All heavy atoms as a GROMACS GRO file, in nm:
protein
  614
    1MET      N    1   0.085  -0.117   0.000
    1MET     CA    2   0.000   0.000   0.000
    1MET      C    3   0.090   0.124   0.000
    1MET      O    4   0.179   0.138   0.082
    1MET     CB    5  -0.090  -0.003   0.123
    1MET     CG    6  -0.178   0.119   0.134
    1MET     SD    7  -0.286   0.110   0.278
    1MET     CE    8  -0.425   0.030   0.204
    2ALA      N    9   0.068   0.212  -0.090
    2ALA     CA   10   0.148   0.334  -0.100
    2ALA      C   11   0.104   0.435   0.005
    2ALA      O   12  -0.014   0.447   0.034
    2ALA     CB   13   0.132   0.393  -0.240
    3GLU      N   14   0.202   0.504   0.060
    3GLU     CA   15   0.171   0.609   0.156
    3GLU      C   16   0.140   0.736   0.081
    3GLU      O   17   0.196   0.764  -0.024
    3GLU     CB   18   0.290   0.634   0.248
    3GLU     CG   19   0.312   0.524   0.348
    3GLU     CD   20   0.422   0.560   0.446
    3GLU    OE1   21   0.438   0.679   0.476
    3GLU    OE2   22   0.492   0.467   0.489
    4SER      N   23   0.047   0.811   0.135
    4SER     CA   24   0.016   0.940   0.074
    4SER      C   25   0.026   1.047   0.180
    4SER      O   26   0.010   1.022   0.298
    4SER     CB   27  -0.125   0.939   0.014
    4SER     OG   28  -0.221   0.923   0.116
    5THR      N   29   0.056   1.165   0.135
    5THR     CA   30   0.061   1.278   0.227
    5THR      C   31  -0.037   1.382   0.178
    5THR      O   32  -0.059   1.398   0.058
    5THR     CB   33   0.202   1.340   0.234
    5THR    OG1   34   0.240   1.382   0.103
    5THR    CG2   35   0.302   1.241   0.288
    6ILE      N   36  -0.094   1.449   0.272
    6ILE     CA   37  -0.186   1.557   0.241
    6ILE      C   38  -0.118   1.686   0.279
    6ILE      O   39  -0.075   1.703   0.393
    6ILE     CB   40  -0.319   1.542   0.318
    6ILE    CG1   41  -0.388   1.412   0.278
    6ILE    CG2   42  -0.409   1.662   0.294
    6ILE    CD1   43  -0.510   1.380   0.362
    7GLN      N   44  -0.105   1.773   0.185
    7GLN     CA   45  -0.042   1.901   0.214
    7GLN      C   46  -0.152   1.999   0.251
    7GLN      O   47  -0.244   2.022   0.174
    7GLN     CB   48   0.034   1.950   0.092
    7GLN     CG   49   0.147   2.039   0.129
    7GLN     CD   50   0.246   2.049   0.016
    7GLN    OE1   51   0.212   2.032  -0.101
    7GLN    NE2   52   0.369   2.079   0.049
    8GLN      N   53  -0.143   2.052   0.373
    8GLN     CA   54  -0.245   2.145   0.418
    8GLN      C   55  -0.211   2.286   0.375
    8GLN      O   56  -0.098   2.331   0.390
    8GLN     CB   57  -0.258   2.140   0.570
    8GLN     CG   58  -0.316   2.010   0.620
    8GLN     CD   59  -0.336   2.012   0.769
    8GLN    OE1   60  -0.266   2.082   0.841
    8GLN    NE2   61  -0.431   1.935   0.816
    9GLN      N   62  -0.311   2.352   0.324
    9GLN     CA   63  -0.298   2.492   0.289
    9GLN      C   64  -0.347   2.575   0.406
    9GLN      O   65  -0.436   2.532   0.480
    9GLN     CB   66  -0.382   2.524   0.164
    9GLN     CG   67  -0.340   2.447   0.040
    9GLN     CD   68  -0.199   2.481  -0.002
    9GLN    OE1   69  -0.159   2.596  -0.002
    9GLN    NE2   70  -0.122   2.379  -0.038
   10PRO      N   71  -0.292   2.694   0.426
   10PRO     CA   72  -0.342   2.778   0.535
   10PRO      C   73  -0.491   2.805   0.517
   10PRO      O   74  -0.539   2.820   0.405
   10PRO     CB   75  -0.261   2.908   0.520
   10PRO     CG   76  -0.142   2.870   0.439
   10PRO     CD   77  -0.184   2.755   0.352
   11VAL      N   78  -0.561   2.808   0.626
   11VAL     CA   79  -0.704   2.836   0.623
   11VAL      C   80  -0.724   2.980   0.578
   11VAL      O   81  -0.655   3.070   0.625
   11VAL     CB   82  -0.766   2.814   0.762
   11VAL    CG1   83  -0.912   2.851   0.764
   11VAL    CG2   84  -0.745   2.670   0.806
   12ARG      N   85  -0.819   3.000   0.488
   12ARG     CA   86  -0.846   3.135   0.440
   12ARG      C   87  -0.888   3.223   0.557
   12ARG      O   88  -0.972   3.185   0.637
   12ARG     CB   89  -0.957   3.132   0.336
   12ARG     CG   90  -0.989   3.270   0.279
   12ARG     CD   91  -1.086   3.261   0.168
   12ARG     NE   92  -1.012   3.210   0.053
   12ARG     CZ   93  -1.069   3.169  -0.059
   12ARG    NH1   94  -1.198   3.170  -0.072
   12ARG    NH2   95  -0.996   3.125  -0.159
   13GLY      N   96  -0.828   3.339   0.571
   13GLY     CA   97  -0.859   3.430   0.680
   13GLY      C   98  -0.781   3.400   0.807
   13GLY      O   99  -0.799   3.466   0.907
   14TRP      N  100  -0.696   3.300   0.804
   14TRP     CA  101  -0.617   3.263   0.921
   14TRP      C  102  -0.503   3.362   0.933
   14TRP      O  103  -0.409   3.363   0.856
   14TRP     CB  104  -0.563   3.121   0.906
   14TRP     CG  105  -0.484   3.074   1.023
   14TRP    CD1  106  -0.349   3.077   1.037
   14TRP    CD2  107  -0.534   3.016   1.142
   14TRP    NE1  108  -0.312   3.024   1.158
   14TRP    CE2  109  -0.424   2.986   1.225
   14TRP    CE3  110  -0.662   2.986   1.189
   14TRP    CZ2  111  -0.439   2.928   1.351
   14TRP    CZ3  112  -0.676   2.928   1.313
   14TRP    CH2  113  -0.565   2.900   1.392
   15ASP      N  114  -0.513   3.447   1.033
   15ASP     CA  115  -0.410   3.550   1.048
   15ASP      C  116  -0.337   3.537   1.180
   15ASP      O  117  -0.286   3.633   1.235
   15ASP     CB  118  -0.473   3.688   1.036
   15ASP     CG  119  -0.585   3.711   1.137
   15ASP    OD1  120  -0.624   3.616   1.207
   15ASP    OD2  121  -0.633   3.825   1.145
   16LYS      N  122  -0.331   3.416   1.233
   16LYS     CA  123  -0.263   3.393   1.360
   16LYS      C  124  -0.123   3.338   1.334
   16LYS      O  125  -0.105   3.255   1.247
   16LYS     CB  126  -0.343   3.296   1.446
   16LYS     CG  127  -0.478   3.352   1.483
   16LYS     CD  128  -0.562   3.251   1.555
   16LYS     CE  129  -0.700   3.306   1.569
   16LYS     NZ  130  -0.802   3.214   1.528
   17PRO      N  131  -0.028   3.384   1.411
   17PRO     CA  132   0.110   3.336   1.390
   17PRO      C  133   0.126   3.196   1.448
   17PRO      O  134   0.045   3.149   1.529
   17PRO     CB  135   0.193   3.436   1.470
   17PRO     CG  136   0.102   3.480   1.580
   17PRO     CD  137  -0.036   3.482   1.517
   18GLU      N  138   0.232   3.129   1.407
   18GLU     CA  139   0.270   3.003   1.470
   18GLU      C  140   0.336   3.041   1.603
   18GLU      O  141   0.442   3.101   1.605
   18GLU     CB  142   0.370   2.928   1.381
   18GLU     CG  143   0.309   2.871   1.256
   18GLU     CD  144   0.215   2.755   1.286
   18GLU    OE1  145   0.240   2.677   1.380
   18GLU    OE2  146   0.114   2.744   1.215
   19LEU      N  147   0.269   3.009   1.712
   19LEU     CA  148   0.320   3.046   1.843
   19LEU      C  149   0.408   2.936   1.900
   19LEU      O  150   0.379   2.818   1.882
   19LEU     CB  151   0.204   3.072   1.940
   19LEU     CG  152   0.108   3.184   1.902
   19LEU    CD1  153  -0.007   3.189   2.002
   19LEU    CD2  154   0.181   3.318   1.898
   20ASP      N  155   0.513   2.975   1.970
   20ASP     CA  156   0.596   2.880   2.041
   20ASP      C  157   0.533   2.857   2.178
   20ASP      O  158   0.539   2.944   2.266
   20ASP     CB  159   0.739   2.934   2.056
   20ASP     CG  160   0.830   2.838   2.133
   20ASP    OD1  161   0.787   2.724   2.164
   20ASP    OD2  162   0.943   2.878   2.162
   21LEU      N  163   0.470   2.742   2.196
   21LEU     CA  164   0.400   2.711   2.320
   21LEU      C  165   0.484   2.626   2.415
   21LEU      O  166   0.436   2.587   2.522
   21LEU     CB  167   0.268   2.639   2.289
   21LEU     CG  168   0.171   2.715   2.198
   21LEU    CD1  169   0.050   2.629   2.166
   21LEU    CD2  170   0.130   2.847   2.261
   22SER      N  171   0.611   2.602   2.379
   22SER     CA  172   0.695   2.514   2.459
   22SER      C  173   0.724   2.571   2.598
   22SER      O  174   0.745   2.496   2.692
   22SER     CB  175   0.826   2.483   2.387
   22SER     OG  176   0.900   2.602   2.367
   23GLU      N  177   0.725   2.701   2.612
   23GLU     CA  178   0.752   2.764   2.741
   23GLU      C  179   0.627   2.829   2.801
   23GLU      O  180   0.636   2.907   2.895
   23GLU     CB  181   0.862   2.870   2.726
   23GLU     CG  182   0.994   2.814   2.676
   23GLU     CD  183   1.060   2.722   2.778
   23GLU    OE1  184   1.053   2.750   2.899
   23GLU    OE2  185   1.118   2.619   2.735
   24ALA      N  186   0.511   2.797   2.747
   24ALA     CA  187   0.386   2.858   2.794
   24ALA      C  188   0.356   2.816   2.937
   24ALA      O  189   0.388   2.704   2.979
   24ALA     CB  190   0.271   2.819   2.703
   25ASP      N  191   0.295   2.905   3.012
   25ASP     CA  192   0.252   2.878   3.150
   25ASP      C  193   0.107   2.832   3.144
   25ASP      O  194   0.014   2.911   3.146
   25ASP     CB  195   0.266   3.006   3.234
   25ASP     CG  196   0.227   2.985   3.378
   25ASP    OD1  197   0.225   2.869   3.425
   25ASP    OD2  198   0.198   3.086   3.446
   26TRP      N  199   0.087   2.701   3.133
   26TRP     CA  200  -0.046   2.642   3.118
   26TRP      C  201  -0.118   2.642   3.252
   26TRP      O  202  -0.062   2.606   3.355
   26TRP     CB  203  -0.035   2.501   3.063
   26TRP     CG  204   0.014   2.499   2.923
   26TRP    CD1  205   0.143   2.476   2.881
   26TRP    CD2  206  -0.061   2.523   2.804
   26TRP    NE1  207   0.150   2.485   2.745
   26TRP    CE2  208   0.027   2.513   2.694
   26TRP    CE3  209  -0.195   2.552   2.780
   26TRP    CZ2  210  -0.015   2.530   2.563
   26TRP    CZ3  211  -0.237   2.570   2.649
   26TRP    CH2  212  -0.148   2.560   2.542
   27GLN      N  213  -0.244   2.683   3.248
   27GLN     CA  214  -0.328   2.687   3.368
   27GLN      C  215  -0.449   2.598   3.346
   27GLN      O  216  -0.510   2.601   3.238
   27GLN     CB  217  -0.372   2.830   3.394
   27GLN     CG  218  -0.257   2.926   3.412
   27GLN     CD  219  -0.301   3.070   3.416
   27GLN    OE1  220  -0.414   3.100   3.452
   27GLN    NE2  221  -0.212   3.159   3.378
   28SER      N  222  -0.484   2.521   3.447
   28SER     CA  223  -0.600   2.433   3.437
   28SER      C  224  -0.728   2.514   3.449
   28SER      O  225  -0.736   2.611   3.523
   28SER     CB  226  -0.599   2.327   3.547
   28SER     OG  227  -0.492   2.239   3.528
   29SER      N  228  -0.829   2.470   3.375
   29SER     CA  229  -0.960   2.531   3.386
   29SER      C  230  -1.035   2.469   3.502
   29SER      O  231  -0.994   2.367   3.558
   29SER     CB  232  -1.038   2.509   3.257
   29SER     OG  233  -1.064   2.371   3.242
   30SER      N  234  -1.144   2.525   3.540
   30SER     CA  235  -1.234   2.470   3.641
   30SER      C  236  -1.162   2.433   3.770
   30SER      O  237  -1.186   2.327   3.828
   30SER     CB  238  -1.308   2.348   3.586
   30SER     OG  239  -1.375   2.379   3.469
   31ARG      N  240  -1.069   2.516   3.810
   31ARG     CA  241  -0.994   2.493   3.933
   31ARG      C  242  -0.926   2.356   3.934
   31ARG      O  243  -0.921   2.287   4.033
   31ARG     CB  244  -1.084   2.509   4.054
   31ARG     CG  245  -1.141   2.647   4.066
   31ARG     CD  246  -1.227   2.663   4.190
   31ARG     NE  247  -1.286   2.794   4.187
   31ARG     CZ  248  -1.415   2.816   4.163
   31ARG    NH1  249  -1.497   2.718   4.141
   31ARG    NH2  250  -1.461   2.939   4.161
   32GLY      N  251  -0.880   2.315   3.819
   32GLY     CA  252  -0.808   2.188   3.808
   32GLY      C  253  -0.896   2.066   3.789
   32GLY      O  254  -0.847   1.955   3.779
   33LEU      N  255  -1.027   2.085   3.781
   33LEU     CA  256  -1.118   1.972   3.768
   33LEU      C  257  -1.145   1.934   3.622
   33LEU      O  258  -1.194   1.826   3.596
   33LEU     CB  259  -1.252   2.004   3.836
   33LEU     CG  260  -1.242   2.039   3.985
   33LEU    CD1  261  -1.378   2.082   4.038
   33LEU    CD2  262  -1.188   1.922   4.065
   34GLY      N  263  -1.116   2.024   3.530
   34GLY     CA  264  -1.147   1.999   3.390
   34GLY      C  265  -1.032   1.939   3.313
   34GLY      O  266  -0.923   1.917   3.366
   35ASP      N  267  -1.057   1.912   3.188
   35ASP     CA  268  -0.957   1.853   3.100
   35ASP      C  269  -0.891   1.956   3.010
   35ASP      O  270  -0.815   1.921   2.922
   35ASP     CB  271  -1.021   1.745   3.012
   35ASP     CG  272  -1.066   1.626   3.092
   35ASP    OD1  273  -1.004   1.597   3.196
   35ASP    OD2  274  -1.163   1.562   3.050
   36VAL      N  275  -0.921   2.082   3.032
   36VAL     CA  276  -0.873   2.188   2.944
   36VAL      C  277  -0.771   2.274   3.018
   36VAL      O  278  -0.787   2.304   3.136
   36VAL     CB  279  -0.990   2.276   2.896
   36VAL    CG1  280  -0.941   2.395   2.817
   36VAL    CG2  281  -1.088   2.194   2.812
   37GLN      N  282  -0.666   2.311   2.947
   37GLN     CA  283  -0.567   2.405   3.000
   37GLN      C  284  -0.559   2.522   2.903
   37GLN      O  285  -0.575   2.505   2.782
   37GLN     CB  286  -0.430   2.340   3.011
   37GLN     CG  287  -0.422   2.231   3.114
   37GLN     CD  288  -0.285   2.167   3.117
   37GLN    OE1  289  -0.224   2.144   3.014
   37GLN    NE2  290  -0.235   2.138   3.237
   38ILE      N  291  -0.533   2.641   2.958
   38ILE     CA  292  -0.515   2.759   2.874
   38ILE      C  293  -0.383   2.827   2.909
   38ILE      O  294  -0.330   2.809   3.018
   38ILE     CB  295  -0.631   2.860   2.887
   38ILE    CG1  296  -0.643   2.911   3.030
   38ILE    CG2  297  -0.762   2.798   2.840
   38ILE    CD1  298  -0.738   3.028   3.044
   39ALA      N  299  -0.332   2.901   2.812
   39ALA     CA  300  -0.211   2.981   2.832
   39ALA      C  301  -0.226   3.110   2.753
   39ALA      O  302  -0.290   3.112   2.647
   39ALA     CB  303  -0.087   2.904   2.785
   40PHE      N  304  -0.169   3.216   2.805
   40PHE     CA  305  -0.170   3.346   2.738
   40PHE      C  306  -0.031   3.366   2.679
   40PHE      O  307   0.068   3.371   2.752
   40PHE     CB  308  -0.205   3.456   2.838
   40PHE     CG  309  -0.341   3.435   2.900
   40PHE    CD1  310  -0.354   3.367   3.021
   40PHE    CD2  311  -0.455   3.479   2.836
   40PHE    CE1  312  -0.478   3.345   3.077
   40PHE    CE2  313  -0.581   3.457   2.891
   40PHE     CZ  314  -0.592   3.390   3.013
   41VAL      N  315  -0.025   3.375   2.546
   41VAL     CA  316   0.103   3.381   2.476
   41VAL      C  317   0.096   3.489   2.367
   41VAL      O  318   0.013   3.481   2.276
   41VAL     CB  319   0.138   3.245   2.412
   41VAL    CG1  320   0.271   3.252   2.339
   41VAL    CG2  321   0.140   3.134   2.516
   42GLU      N  322   0.181   3.588   2.379
   42GLU     CA  323   0.197   3.692   2.276
   42GLU      C  324   0.065   3.756   2.234
   42GLU      O  325   0.040   3.780   2.117
   42GLU     CB  326   0.269   3.635   2.154
   42GLU     CG  327   0.409   3.586   2.184
   42GLU     CD  328   0.479   3.531   2.061
   42GLU    OE1  329   0.448   3.575   1.949
   42GLU    OE2  330   0.565   3.443   2.078
   43GLY      N  331  -0.024   3.779   2.331
   43GLY     CA  332  -0.152   3.844   2.301
   43GLY      C  333  -0.260   3.750   2.253
   43GLY      O  334  -0.370   3.795   2.219
   44PHE      N  335  -0.234   3.622   2.249
   44PHE     CA  336  -0.332   3.522   2.209
   44PHE      C  337  -0.361   3.430   2.326
   44PHE      O  338  -0.287   3.426   2.423
   44PHE     CB  339  -0.279   3.439   2.090
   44PHE     CG  340  -0.264   3.517   1.964
   44PHE    CD1  341  -0.146   3.583   1.936
   44PHE    CD2  342  -0.368   3.526   1.873
   44PHE    CE1  343  -0.130   3.656   1.819
   44PHE    CE2  344  -0.354   3.600   1.756
   44PHE     CZ  345  -0.236   3.665   1.730
   45ILE      N  346  -0.470   3.355   2.317
   45ILE     CA  347  -0.504   3.256   2.417
   45ILE      C  348  -0.497   3.120   2.351
   45ILE      O  349  -0.558   3.096   2.246
   45ILE     CB  350  -0.646   3.279   2.474
   45ILE    CG1  351  -0.655   3.416   2.544
   45ILE    CG2  352  -0.682   3.169   2.575
   45ILE    CD1  353  -0.700   3.526   2.457
   46ALA      N  354  -0.418   3.031   2.409
   46ALA     CA  355  -0.405   2.895   2.358
   46ALA      C  356  -0.482   2.802   2.451
   46ALA      O  357  -0.480   2.820   2.573
   46ALA     CB  358  -0.258   2.854   2.352
   47MET      N  359  -0.548   2.703   2.394
   47MET     CA  360  -0.623   2.606   2.473
   47MET      C  361  -0.584   2.466   2.427
   47MET      O  362  -0.573   2.442   2.306
   47MET     CB  363  -0.774   2.628   2.455
   47MET     CG  364  -0.858   2.536   2.540
   47MET     SD  365  -1.035   2.579   2.540
   47MET     CE  366  -1.081   2.530   2.374
   48ARG      N  367  -0.564   2.376   2.524
   48ARG     CA  368  -0.526   2.240   2.488
   48ARG      C  369  -0.594   2.140   2.582
   48ARG      O  370  -0.643   2.176   2.689
   48ARG     CB  371  -0.375   2.221   2.494
   48ARG     CG  372  -0.318   2.220   2.635
   48ARG     CD  373  -0.169   2.197   2.634
   48ARG     NE  374  -0.116   2.188   2.770
   48ARG     CZ  375   0.011   2.176   2.798
   48ARG    NH1  376   0.100   2.174   2.700
   48ARG    NH2  377   0.052   2.167   2.923
   49ASN      N  378  -0.593   2.016   2.540
   49ASN     CA  379  -0.643   1.906   2.620
   49ASN      C  380  -0.533   1.865   2.717
   49ASN      O  381  -0.426   1.823   2.673
   49ASN     CB  382  -0.681   1.790   2.527
   49ASN     CG  383  -0.733   1.668   2.601
   49ASN    OD1  384  -0.710   1.651   2.719
   49ASN    ND2  385  -0.803   1.584   2.528
   50SER      N  386  -0.559   1.874   2.847
   50SER     CA  387  -0.454   1.842   2.944
   50SER      C  388  -0.419   1.694   2.943
   50SER      O  389  -0.309   1.656   2.982
   50SER     CB  390  -0.495   1.885   3.085
   50SER     OG  391  -0.610   1.814   3.127
   51GLY      N  392  -0.511   1.610   2.895
   51GLY     CA  393  -0.483   1.467   2.887
   51GLY      C  394  -0.393   1.431   2.770
   51GLY      O  395  -0.333   1.324   2.767
   52SER      N  396  -0.385   1.519   2.671
   52SER     CA  397  -0.300   1.499   2.553
   52SER      C  398  -0.228   1.629   2.519
   52SER      O  399  -0.255   1.691   2.416
   52SER     CB  400  -0.385   1.454   2.433
   52SER     OG  401  -0.447   1.333   2.457
   53PRO      N  402  -0.138   1.673   2.606
   53PRO     CA  403  -0.074   1.803   2.582
   53PRO      C  404   0.007   1.811   2.453
   53PRO      O  405   0.035   1.919   2.404
   53PRO     CB  406   0.015   1.823   2.705
   53PRO     CG  407   0.029   1.689   2.767
   53PRO     CD  408  -0.089   1.608   2.726
   54GLN      N  409   0.042   1.696   2.395
   54GLN     CA  410   0.117   1.697   2.270
   54GLN      C  411   0.027   1.722   2.149
   54GLN      O  412   0.074   1.752   2.040
   54GLN     CB  413   0.194   1.565   2.252
   54GLN     CG  414   0.107   1.444   2.222
   54GLN     CD  415   0.033   1.386   2.343
   54GLN    OE1  416   0.042   1.437   2.455
   54GLN    NE2  417  -0.041   1.280   2.322
   55SER      N  418  -0.104   1.711   2.168
   55SER     CA  419  -0.199   1.737   2.060
   55SER      C  420  -0.199   1.885   2.024
   55SER      O  421  -0.160   1.968   2.106
   55SER     CB  422  -0.340   1.696   2.102
   55SER     OG  423  -0.346   1.557   2.125
   56PRO      N  424  -0.244   1.918   1.904
   56PRO     CA  425  -0.248   2.060   1.865
   56PRO      C  426  -0.335   2.143   1.959
   56PRO      O  427  -0.435   2.094   2.013
   56PRO     CB  428  -0.310   2.057   1.725
   56PRO     CG  429  -0.284   1.919   1.675
   56PRO     CD  430  -0.288   1.830   1.796
   57SER      N  431  -0.296   2.264   1.979
   57SER     CA  432  -0.371   2.358   2.063
   57SER      C  433  -0.458   2.446   1.975
   57SER      O  434  -0.423   2.474   1.860
   57SER     CB  435  -0.275   2.447   2.142
   57SER     OG  436  -0.195   2.369   2.227
   58LEU      N  437  -0.569   2.489   2.030
   58LEU     CA  438  -0.653   2.589   1.962
   58LEU      C  439  -0.599   2.726   2.000
   58LEU      O  440  -0.566   2.750   2.116
   58LEU     CB  441  -0.798   2.576   2.007
   58LEU     CG  442  -0.867   2.446   1.973
   58LEU    CD1  443  -1.006   2.443   2.038
   58LEU    CD2  444  -0.880   2.430   1.824
   59ILE      N  445  -0.593   2.815   1.904
   59ILE     CA  446  -0.543   2.950   1.927
   59ILE      C  447  -0.658   3.048   1.903
   59ILE      O  448  -0.723   3.044   1.799
   59ILE     CB  449  -0.425   2.984   1.834
   59ILE    CG1  450  -0.316   2.878   1.842
   59ILE    CG2  451  -0.371   3.124   1.864
   59ILE    CD1  452  -0.251   2.862   1.977
   60PHE      N  453  -0.681   3.135   2.000
   60PHE     CA  454  -0.788   3.235   1.993
   60PHE      C  455  -0.730   3.375   2.001
   60PHE      O  456  -0.635   3.399   2.076
   60PHE     CB  457  -0.883   3.221   2.113
   60PHE     CG  458  -0.957   3.091   2.122
   60PHE    CD1  459  -0.902   2.981   2.186
   60PHE    CD2  460  -1.085   3.079   2.068
   60PHE    CE1  461  -0.972   2.862   2.197
   60PHE    CE2  462  -1.155   2.959   2.078
   60PHE     CZ  463  -1.098   2.851   2.142
   61THR      N  464  -0.790   3.468   1.928
   61THR     CA  465  -0.763   3.609   1.952
   61THR      C  466  -0.844   3.647   2.077
   61THR      O  467  -0.934   3.573   2.116
   61THR     CB  468  -0.809   3.697   1.834
   61THR    OG1  469  -0.952   3.688   1.824
   61THR    CG2  470  -0.742   3.658   1.704
   62PRO      N  471  -0.815   3.760   2.139
   62PRO     CA  472  -0.897   3.800   2.254
   62PRO      C  473  -1.047   3.808   2.221
   62PRO      O  474  -1.130   3.766   2.301
   62PRO     CB  475  -0.839   3.935   2.294
   62PRO     CG  476  -0.694   3.925   2.254
   62PRO     CD  477  -0.699   3.847   2.124
   63ALA      N  478  -1.082   3.859   2.104
   63ALA     CA  479  -1.224   3.868   2.066
   63ALA      C  480  -1.286   3.729   2.048
   63ALA      O  481  -1.399   3.704   2.092
   63ALA     CB  482  -1.240   3.949   1.937
   64GLU      N  483  -1.213   3.639   1.985
   64GLU     CA  484  -1.262   3.502   1.968
   64GLU      C  485  -1.278   3.433   2.103
   64GLU      O  486  -1.376   3.361   2.126
   64GLU     CB  487  -1.166   3.421   1.881
   64GLU     CG  488  -1.164   3.463   1.736
   64GLU     CD  489  -1.050   3.400   1.659
   64GLU    OE1  490  -0.947   3.362   1.719
   64GLU    OE2  491  -1.064   3.391   1.535
   65TRP      N  492  -1.182   3.455   2.193
   65TRP     CA  493  -1.190   3.394   2.326
   65TRP      C  494  -1.313   3.446   2.400
   65TRP      O  495  -1.385   3.370   2.464
   65TRP     CB  496  -1.063   3.423   2.405
   65TRP     CG  497  -1.065   3.362   2.541
   65TRP    CD1  498  -1.078   3.426   2.660
   65TRP    CD2  499  -1.055   3.223   2.572
   65TRP    NE1  500  -1.076   3.336   2.762
   65TRP    CE2  501  -1.064   3.211   2.712
   65TRP    CE3  502  -1.042   3.108   2.495
   65TRP    CZ2  503  -1.058   3.088   2.777
   65TRP    CZ3  504  -1.035   2.985   2.560
   65TRP    CH2  505  -1.044   2.976   2.700
   66GLY      N  506  -1.336   3.576   2.392
   66GLY     CA  507  -1.454   3.634   2.457
   66GLY      C  508  -1.583   3.572   2.406
   66GLY      O  509  -1.673   3.539   2.483
   67ALA      N  510  -1.592   3.554   2.274
   67ALA     CA  511  -1.711   3.492   2.215
   67ALA      C  512  -1.724   3.346   2.258
   67ALA      O  513  -1.833   3.298   2.288
   67ALA     CB  514  -1.705   3.502   2.063
   68PHE      N  515  -1.613   3.275   2.265
   68PHE     CA  516  -1.614   3.136   2.307
   68PHE      C  517  -1.662   3.123   2.451
   68PHE      O  518  -1.750   3.044   2.482
   68PHE     CB  519  -1.474   3.075   2.292
   68PHE     CG  520  -1.464   2.935   2.346
   68PHE    CD1  521  -1.513   2.828   2.274
   68PHE    CD2  522  -1.406   2.911   2.469
   68PHE    CE1  523  -1.504   2.698   2.323
   68PHE    CE2  524  -1.396   2.782   2.520
   68PHE     CZ  525  -1.446   2.676   2.447
   69VAL      N  526  -1.605   3.204   2.541
   69VAL     CA  527  -1.642   3.198   2.682
   69VAL      C  528  -1.788   3.239   2.700
   69VAL      O  529  -1.863   3.176   2.775
   69VAL     CB  530  -1.548   3.286   2.767
   69VAL    CG1  531  -1.598   3.302   2.909
   69VAL    CG2  532  -1.408   3.227   2.766
   70SER      N  533  -1.830   3.342   2.629
   70SER     CA  534  -1.970   3.384   2.637
   70SER      C  535  -2.064   3.271   2.594
   70SER      O  536  -2.164   3.244   2.658
   70SER     CB  537  -1.992   3.508   2.549
   70SER     OG  538  -2.127   3.545   2.550
   71GLY      N  539  -2.029   3.205   2.484
   71GLY     CA  540  -2.110   3.093   2.437
   71GLY      C  541  -2.110   2.978   2.536
   71GLY      O  542  -2.213   2.914   2.559
   72ALA      N  543  -1.996   2.954   2.599
   72ALA     CA  544  -1.987   2.846   2.697
   72ALA      C  545  -2.075   2.877   2.819
   72ALA      O  546  -2.143   2.789   2.870
   72ALA     CB  547  -1.842   2.824   2.741
   73ARG      N  548  -2.074   3.001   2.860
   73ARG     CA  549  -2.157   3.039   2.976
   73ARG      C  550  -2.305   3.025   2.946
   73ARG      O  551  -2.384   3.000   3.035
   73ARG     CB  552  -2.125   3.183   3.017
   73ARG     CG  553  -1.993   3.196   3.086
   73ARG     CD  554  -1.968   3.336   3.134
   73ARG     NE  555  -1.839   3.343   3.201
   73ARG     CZ  556  -1.759   3.445   3.197
   73ARG    NH1  557  -1.792   3.553   3.128
   73ARG    NH2  558  -1.644   3.442   3.262
   74GLU      N  559  -2.342   3.043   2.821
   74GLU     CA  560  -2.482   3.032   2.781
   74GLU      C  561  -2.519   2.887   2.748
   74GLU      O  562  -2.630   2.860   2.706
   74GLU     CB  563  -2.508   3.122   2.660
   74GLU     CG  564  -2.496   3.270   2.694
   74GLU     CD  565  -2.506   3.360   2.574
   74GLU    OE1  566  -2.536   3.309   2.462
   74GLU    OE2  567  -2.487   3.481   2.590
   75GLY      N  568  -2.425   2.795   2.768
   75GLY     CA  569  -2.453   2.653   2.745
   75GLY      C  570  -2.432   2.606   2.603
   75GLY      O  571  -2.469   2.495   2.567
   76GLU      N  572  -2.371   2.690   2.521
   76GLU     CA  573  -2.349   2.652   2.380
   76GLU      C  574  -2.245   2.543   2.366
   76GLU      O  575  -2.247   2.466   2.272
   76GLU     CB  576  -2.306   2.778   2.302
   76GLU     CG  577  -2.296   2.754   2.152
   76GLU     CD  578  -2.266   2.881   2.078
   76GLU    OE1  579  -2.298   2.991   2.125
   76GLU    OE2  580  -2.207   2.870   1.969
   77PHE      N  581  -2.153   2.533   2.462
   77PHE     CA  582  -2.045   2.435   2.456
   77PHE      C  583  -2.048   2.349   2.582
   77PHE      O  584  -2.072   2.400   2.691
   77PHE     CB  585  -1.908   2.502   2.447
   77PHE     CG  586  -1.896   2.597   2.332
   77PHE    CD1  587  -1.912   2.733   2.350
   77PHE    CD2  588  -1.869   2.550   2.205
   77PHE    CE1  589  -1.900   2.822   2.245
   77PHE    CE2  590  -1.858   2.638   2.098
   77PHE     CZ  591  -1.875   2.773   2.118
   78ASP      N  592  -2.021   2.222   2.568
   78ASP     CA  593  -2.008   2.133   2.683
   78ASP      C  594  -1.860   2.119   2.713
   78ASP      O  595  -1.788   2.055   2.638
   78ASP     CB  596  -2.071   1.998   2.653
   78ASP     CG  597  -2.061   1.901   2.770
   78ASP    OD1  598  -2.015   1.943   2.878
   78ASP    OD2  599  -2.099   1.785   2.752
   79LEU      N  600  -1.813   2.182   2.818
   79LEU     CA  601  -1.672   2.182   2.850
   79LEU      C  602  -1.632   2.070   2.945
   79LEU      O  603  -1.522   2.069   2.994
   79LEU     CB  604  -1.632   2.317   2.910
   79LEU     CG  605  -1.652   2.438   2.819
   79LEU    CD1  606  -1.617   2.566   2.892
   79LEU    CD2  607  -1.570   2.425   2.694
   80THR      N  608  -1.720   1.977   2.970
   80THR     CA  609  -1.686   1.868   3.062
   80THR      C  610  -1.630   1.750   2.989
   80THR      O  611  -1.642   1.732   2.873
   80THR     CB  612  -1.808   1.822   3.142
   80THR    OG1  613  -1.910   1.780   3.053
   80THR    CG2  614  -1.858   1.935   3.231
   0.00000   0.00000   0.00000
């Protein structure tokens, strides 16, 4: 079976830099009870799964983070 690779193109409208998260100060959500960690890096908010920290992180602008948190508070997202 031949191996194939998929070359990913940048997402249209993606204007976020590649952040170095190796030295980020990760903080647990929900007072340490949740599976999500966040870090504030270079004016952006990074979010990752604490159970798989090697997995890709989501990167939010402050406005995107505000919308995400607002939606979560209104029950739009299940963060458990």
